[in-house]
C-alpha positions as protocol buffer text, in pm:
chain_id: "A"
residue {
  index: 1
  type: MET
  ca { x: -254 y: -17051 z: -7852 }
}
residue {
  index: 2
  type: ARG
  ca { x: -129 y: -16892 z: -7533 }
}
residue {
  index: 3
  type: GLY
  ca { x: -375 y: -16817 z: -7258 }
}
residue {
  index: 4
  type: SER
  ca { x: -741 y: -16777 z: -7323 }
}
residue {
  index: 5
  type: ILE
  ca { x: -953 y: -16503 z: -7471 }
}
residue {
  index: 6
  type: PRO
  ca { x: -1133 y: -16308 z: -7198 }
}
residue {
  index: 7
  type: ALA
  ca { x: -1509 y: -16352 z: -7196 }
}
residue {
  index: 8
  type: TRP
  ca { x: -1558 y: -15974 z: -7200 }
}
residue {
  index: 9
  type: PHE
  ca { x: -1366 y: -15957 z: -7528 }
}
residue {
  index: 10
  type: VAL
  ca { x: -1583 y: -16225 z: -7688 }
}
residue {
  index: 11
  type: ILE
  ca { x: -1896 y: -16048 z: -7569 }
}
residue {
  index: 12
  type: ALA
  ca { x: -1767 y: -15712 z: -7698 }
}
residue {
  index: 13
  type: VAL
  ca { x: -1694 y: -15860 z: -8039 }
}
residue {
  index: 14
  type: LEU
  ca { x: -2037 y: -16022 z: -8059 }
}
residue {
  index: 15
  type: ALA
  ca { x: -2207 y: -15702 z: -7942 }
}
residue {
  index: 16
  type: ALA
  ca { x: -2017 y: -15504 z: -8202 }
}
residue {
  index: 17
  type: CYS
  ca { x: -2149 y: -15729 z: -8477 }
}
residue {
  index: 18
  type: CYS
  ca { x: -2510 y: -15691 z: -8370 }
}
residue {
  index: 19
  type: GLY
  ca { x: -2533 y: -15344 z: -8216 }
}
residue {
  index: 20
  type: PRO
  ca { x: -2691 y: -15032 z: -8359 }
}
residue {
  index: 21
  type: ALA
  ca { x: -2497 y: -14738 z: -8503 }
}
residue {
  index: 22
  type: VAL
  ca { x: -2343 y: -14519 z: -8235 }
}
residue {
  index: 23
  type: ALA
  ca { x: -2246 y: -14154 z: -8201 }
}
residue {
  index: 24
  type: ALA
  ca { x: -1891 y: -14033 z: -8256 }
}
residue {
  index: 25
  type: PRO
  ca { x: -1656 y: -14076 z: -7959 }
}
residue {
  index: 26
  type: VAL
  ca { x: -1584 y: -13785 z: -7728 }
}
residue {
  index: 27
  type: PHE
  ca { x: -1243 y: -13875 z: -7583 }
}
residue {
  index: 28
  type: LEU
  ca { x: -1105 y: -14124 z: -7837 }
}
residue {
  index: 29
  type: SER
  ca { x: -978 y: -14049 z: -8185 }
}
residue {
  index: 30
  type: PRO
  ca { x: -1025 y: -14288 z: -8477 }
}
residue {
  index: 31
  type: ALA
  ca { x: -660 y: -14391 z: -8436 }
}
residue {
  index: 32
  type: ASP
  ca { x: -732 y: -14495 z: -8075 }
}
residue {
  index: 33
  type: THR
  ca { x: -996 y: -14740 z: -8192 }
}
residue {
  index: 34
  type: ASP
  ca { x: -823 y: -14876 z: -8503 }
}
residue {
  index: 35
  type: PRO
  ca { x: -799 y: -15251 z: -8440 }
}
residue {
  index: 36
  type: GLN
  ca { x: -522 y: -15287 z: -8698 }
}
residue {
  index: 37
  type: SER
  ca { x: -295 y: -15081 z: -8473 }
}
residue {
  index: 38
  type: TYR
  ca { x: -307 y: -15338 z: -8190 }
}
residue {
  index: 39
  type: LEU
  ca { x: -445 y: -15664 z: -8330 }
}
residue {
  index: 40
  type: PRO
  ca { x: -281 y: -15896 z: -8579 }
}
residue {
  index: 41
  type: PRO
  ca { x: -479 y: -15984 z: -8890 }
}
residue {
  index: 42
  type: PRO
  ca { x: -715 y: -16279 z: -8847 }
}
residue {
  index: 43
  type: PRO
  ca { x: -594 y: -16620 z: -8955 }
}
residue {
  index: 44
  type: VAL
  ca { x: -691 y: -16749 z: -9294 }
}
residue {
  index: 45
  type: GLU
  ca { x: -1035 y: -16909 z: -9283 }
}
residue {
  index: 46
  type: GLY
  ca { x: -1008 y: -17286 z: -9245 }
}
residue {
  index: 47
  type: SER
  ca { x: -638 y: -17271 z: -9150 }
}
residue {
  index: 48
  type: GLU
  ca { x: -496 y: -17458 z: -8853 }
}
residue {
  index: 49
  type: ALA
  ca { x: -467 y: -17128 z: -8663 }
}
residue {
  index: 50
  type: ALA
  ca { x: -832 y: -17042 z: -8734 }
}
residue {
  index: 51
  type: GLN
  ca { x: -945 y: -17386 z: -8622 }
}
residue {
  index: 52
  type: ALA
  ca { x: -737 y: -17352 z: -8302 }
}
residue {
  index: 53
  type: GLU
  ca { x: -897 y: -17015 z: -8225 }
}
residue {
  index: 54
  type: LEU
  ca { x: -1247 y: -17154 z: -8278 }
}
residue {
  index: 55
  type: ALA
  ca { x: -1163 y: -17453 z: -8058 }
}
residue {
  index: 56
  type: GLU
  ca { x: -1043 y: -17216 z: -7786 }
}
residue {
  index: 57
  type: LEU
  ca { x: -1369 y: -17020 z: -7805 }
}
residue {
  index: 58
  type: ASP
  ca { x: -1562 y: -17347 z: -7776 }
}
residue {
  index: 59
  type: ARG
  ca { x: -1357 y: -17442 z: -7466 }
}
residue {
  index: 60
  type: ILE
  ca { x: -1424 y: -17103 z: -7308 }
}
residue {
  index: 61
  type: GLN
  ca { x: -1797 y: -17134 z: -7370 }
}
residue {
  index: 62
  type: GLU
  ca { x: -1807 y: -17490 z: -7236 }
}
residue {
  index: 63
  type: ARG
  ca { x: -1633 y: -17387 z: -6911 }
}
residue {
  index: 64
  type: ARG
  ca { x: -1848 y: -17077 z: -6864 }
}
residue {
  index: 65
  type: SER
  ca { x: -2087 y: -17115 z: -6575 }
}
residue {
  index: 66
  type: GLN
  ca { x: -2428 y: -16955 z: -6551 }
}
residue {
  index: 67
  type: ALA
  ca { x: -2280 y: -16727 z: -6284 }
}
residue {
  index: 68
  type: ASP
  ca { x: -2006 y: -16619 z: -6529 }
}
residue {
  index: 69
  type: PHE
  ca { x: -2268 y: -16540 z: -6791 }
}
residue {
  index: 70
  type: ASP
  ca { x: -2490 y: -16357 z: -6543 }
}
residue {
  index: 71
  type: ARG
  ca { x: -2196 y: -16144 z: -6422 }
}
residue {
  index: 72
  type: ALA
  ca { x: -2093 y: -16054 z: -6779 }
}
residue {
  index: 73
  type: ASP
  ca { x: -2453 y: -15976 z: -6872 }
}
residue {
  index: 74
  type: ARG
  ca { x: -2499 y: -15760 z: -6562 }
}
residue {
  index: 75
  type: ASP
  ca { x: -2172 y: -15574 z: -6637 }
}
residue {
  index: 76
  type: TYR
  ca { x: -2278 y: -15520 z: -6997 }
}
residue {
  index: 77
  type: HIS
  ca { x: -2615 y: -15377 z: -6896 }
}
residue {
  index: 78
  type: ALA
  ca { x: -2480 y: -15159 z: -6610 }
}
residue {
  index: 79
  type: ARG
  ca { x: -2465 y: -14854 z: -6833 }
}
residue {
  index: 80
  type: ASP
  ca { x: -2539 y: -14595 z: -6568 }
}
residue {
  index: 81
  type: GLY
  ca { x: -2230 y: -14625 z: -6349 }
}
residue {
  index: 82
  type: SER
  ca { x: -2432 y: -14749 z: -6053 }
}
residue {
  index: 83
  type: PHE
  ca { x: -2186 y: -15036 z: -6005 }
}
residue {
  index: 84
  type: PHE
  ca { x: -1938 y: -14781 z: -5865 }
}
residue {
  index: 85
  type: ALA
  ca { x: -2159 y: -14749 z: -5558 }
}
residue {
  index: 86
  type: GLU
  ca { x: -2031 y: -15089 z: -5438 }
}
residue {
  index: 87
  type: THR
  ca { x: -1683 y: -14938 z: -5401 }
}
residue {
  index: 88
  type: ILE
  ca { x: -1750 y: -14570 z: -5338 }
}
residue {
  index: 89
  type: GLY
  ca { x: -2048 y: -14614 z: -5111 }
}
residue {
  index: 90
  type: PRO
  ca { x: -2422 y: -14556 z: -5096 }
}
residue {
  index: 91
  type: ASP
  ca { x: -2387 y: -14178 z: -5146 }
}
residue {
  index: 92
  type: PHE
  ca { x: -2275 y: -14240 z: -5504 }
}
residue {
  index: 93
  type: ILE
  ca { x: -2606 y: -14147 z: -5664 }
}
residue {
  index: 94
  type: LEU
  ca { x: -2568 y: -14020 z: -6017 }
}
residue {
  index: 95
  type: SER
  ca { x: -2882 y: -13808 z: -6005 }
}
residue {
  index: 96
  type: ARG
  ca { x: -2699 y: -13600 z: -5741 }
}
residue {
  index: 97
  type: LEU
  ca { x: -2376 y: -13594 z: -5945 }
}
residue {
  index: 98
  type: PRO
  ca { x: -2465 y: -13448 z: -6285 }
}
residue {
  index: 99
  type: ALA
  ca { x: -2105 y: -13383 z: -6394 }
}
residue {
  index: 100
  type: THR
  ca { x: -2010 y: -13741 z: -6309 }
}
residue {
  index: 101
  type: ALA
  ca { x: -2318 y: -13871 z: -6490 }
}
residue {
  index: 102
  type: HIS
  ca { x: -2224 y: -13665 z: -6796 }
}
residue {
  index: 103
  type: LEU
  ca { x: -1866 y: -13795 z: -6784 }
}
residue {
  index: 104
  type: LEU
  ca { x: -1987 y: -14156 z: -6763 }
}
residue {
  index: 105
  type: ASP
  ca { x: -2228 y: -14098 z: -7052 }
}
residue {
  index: 106
  type: ASN
  ca { x: -1935 y: -13978 z: -7263 }
}
residue {
  index: 107
  type: VAL
  ca { x: -1722 y: -14274 z: -7155 }
}
residue {
  index: 108
  type: HIS
  ca { x: -2003 y: -14510 z: -7259 }
}
residue {
  index: 109
  type: ARG
  ca { x: -2034 y: -14325 z: -7588 }
}
residue {
  index: 110
  type: ASP
  ca { x: -1663 y: -14384 z: -7651 }
}
residue {
  index: 111
  type: GLU
  ca { x: -1697 y: -14744 z: -7539 }
}
residue {
  index: 112
  type: ASP
  ca { x: -1977 y: -14798 z: -7791 }
}
residue {
  index: 113
  type: ALA
  ca { x: -1777 y: -14632 z: -8068 }
}
residue {
  index: 114
  type: ALA
  ca { x: -1469 y: -14846 z: -7992 }
}
residue {
  index: 115
  type: ALA
  ca { x: -1676 y: -15164 z: -7981 }
}
residue {
  index: 116
  type: THR
  ca { x: -1833 y: -15103 z: -8322 }
}
residue {
  index: 117
  type: VAL
  ca { x: -1512 y: -15053 z: -8520 }
}
């Protein structure tokens, strides 16, 4: 296998398996979130390729530090866009920016829809 699978991808896949039903996307069409359009089919269960992928996931998890996990968990739970304040500045307060808050809500809605395909 070339490279490694990003931790955010693994988390997104796991979240998709366990998450609740979500509303229809606002910006994305079903074709935009069709995994068959951009992912190859999975390897046959028990095949050498499947075993290699599982071994790679094990290696990623073994190398993951607590700080890596905490960062991914914090990113996953930062659903309100407040993390933009680090870059934009302290005046980025969503309660004062209703259009931006609405936009981010719709982006998260699309994100949830894409992650549950």
